[in-house]
C-alpha positions in Angstrom: -42.7 36.6 40.5 -42.2 39.9 38.6 -43.9 42.7 40.5 -43.0 45.3 37.9 -45.5 43.9 35.4 -48.4 46.2 34.6 -51.3 44.6 32.8 -52.4 46.4 29.7 -56.2 47.0 29.6 -57.4 47.4 26.1 -61.0 48.0 25.4 -62.5 48.4 21.9 -65.9 50.2 21.7 -67.9 50.7 18.6 -69.0 54.3 18.6 -71.7 55.6 16.3 -71.3 59.1 14.8 -73.7 60.6 17.3 -71.5 59.1 20.0 -74.6 57.9 21.8 -76.7 55.3 20.0 -79.7 56.1 22.2 -79.8 59.6 20.7 -80.3 58.3 17.2 -83.8 58.5 16.0 -83.3 56.4 12.9 -81.1 53.3 13.4 -80.7 52.7 9.7 -79.1 56.1 9.2 -76.8 55.5 12.2 -75.9 52.1 10.9 -75.1 53.4 7.4 -72.9 56.2 8.6 -69.3 55.7 9.2 -68.6 54.1 12.5 -65.7 54.9 14.7 -63.7 52.6 16.9 -62.6 54.0 20.3 -59.5 52.4 21.6 -59.1 52.8 25.4 -55.7 51.9 26.7 -54.7 52.4 30.3 -51.2 53.5 29.2 -52.3 56.6 27.3 -55.1 58.8 25.9 -58.2 57.4 24.2 -57.8 57.0 20.4 -60.7 57.2 18.0 -60.3 56.0 14.5 -62.8 55.8 11.7 -63.4 52.3 10.4 -63.4 53.3 6.8 -60.3 55.3 7.3 -58.6 52.3 8.9 -59.9 50.1 6.0 -58.5 52.4 3.4 -55.1 52.5 5.3 -55.2 48.7 5.5 -55.9 48.4 1.8 -53.1 50.8 1.0 -50.7 48.7 3.2 -51.9 45.5 1.4 -51.2 47.1 -2.0 -47.7 48.2 -0.8 -47.0 44.7 0.5 -48.2 43.2 -2.8 -45.9 45.6 -4.7 -43.0 44.8 -2.4 -43.5 41.1 -2.8 -43.5 41.5 -6.6 -40.3 43.6 -6.4 -38.7 41.0 -4.2 -39.7 38.2 -6.6 -38.2 40.2 -9.5 -35.0 40.8 -7.5 -34.8 37.1 -6.7 -35.1 36.3 -10.4 -32.5 38.8 -11.3 -30.2 37.5 -8.5 -30.6 34.0 -9.9 -29.8 35.2 -13.5 -26.7 36.9 -12.2 -25.6 33.8 -10.2 -26.0 31.7 -13.4 -23.9 34.2 -15.3 -21.2 34.1 -12.6 -21.2 30.3 -12.8 -20.9 30.5 -16.6 -18.0 32.9 -16.4 -16.3 30.7 -13.8 -16.6 27.6 -16.0 -15.3 29.6 -19.1 -12.4 30.8 -17.0 -11.7 27.3 -15.9 -11.7 26.0 -19.5 -9.4 28.8 -20.6 -7.0 28.1 -17.7 -6.9 24.4 -18.7 -6.3 25.4 -22.3 -3.5 27.7 -21.2 -2.0 24.9 -19.2 -2.2 22.6 -22.2 -0.6 25.3 -24.4 2.1 25.9 -21.8 2.8 22.1 -21.7 2.9 22.0 -25.5 5.4 25.0 -25.5 7.5 23.2 -22.8 7.5 20.0 -24.8 8.5 21.8 -28.0 11.2 23.7 -26.2 12.6 20.4 -24.9 12.5 18.9 -28.4 14.3 22.0 -29.8 16.9 21.9 -27.1 17.5 18.2 -27.7 17.9 18.8 -31.5 20.1 21.8 -30.7 22.4 19.5 -28.8 22.8 17.3 -31.8 23.3 20.1 -34.3 27.0 20.7 -35.2 28.4 23.9 -36.5 29.3 22.2 -39.8 25.6 21.6 -40.4 24.9 25.3 -40.4 24.7 27.0 -43.8 27.6 29.5 -44.2 25.4 31.8 -46.2 23.1 32.3 -43.2 26.0 33.2 -41.0 27.4 35.8 -43.4 23.9 37.5 -43.7 23.6 37.9 -39.9 27.0 39.6 -39.8 
């Protein structure tokens, strides 16, 4: 059993603006005024917060959260678009590589055909006028 454990005692008290509800002459006025929550924690000092102040802060946090969720959704959509664009480019690259391989095969085949024909060409078949122009 852990003997170092210290229990946290947390008490929440609803405190009226007069700080003592018995002092209030008119309960309606006290009820309509902004109430305060007193948080008593055995680890530190007593904290008093206004309920309306905490509500405003909570609403602000909700708005920020909603905005961040919207931004996240927009970023996810943008990420999806970018991924699709990357896939498109990959496919186009693959097609171009295949076309290049086909062209290279065509060039190799044509080279073989030309080499085969060159083996059968004799010097006598060459036009003497072409030889004299090159010189």
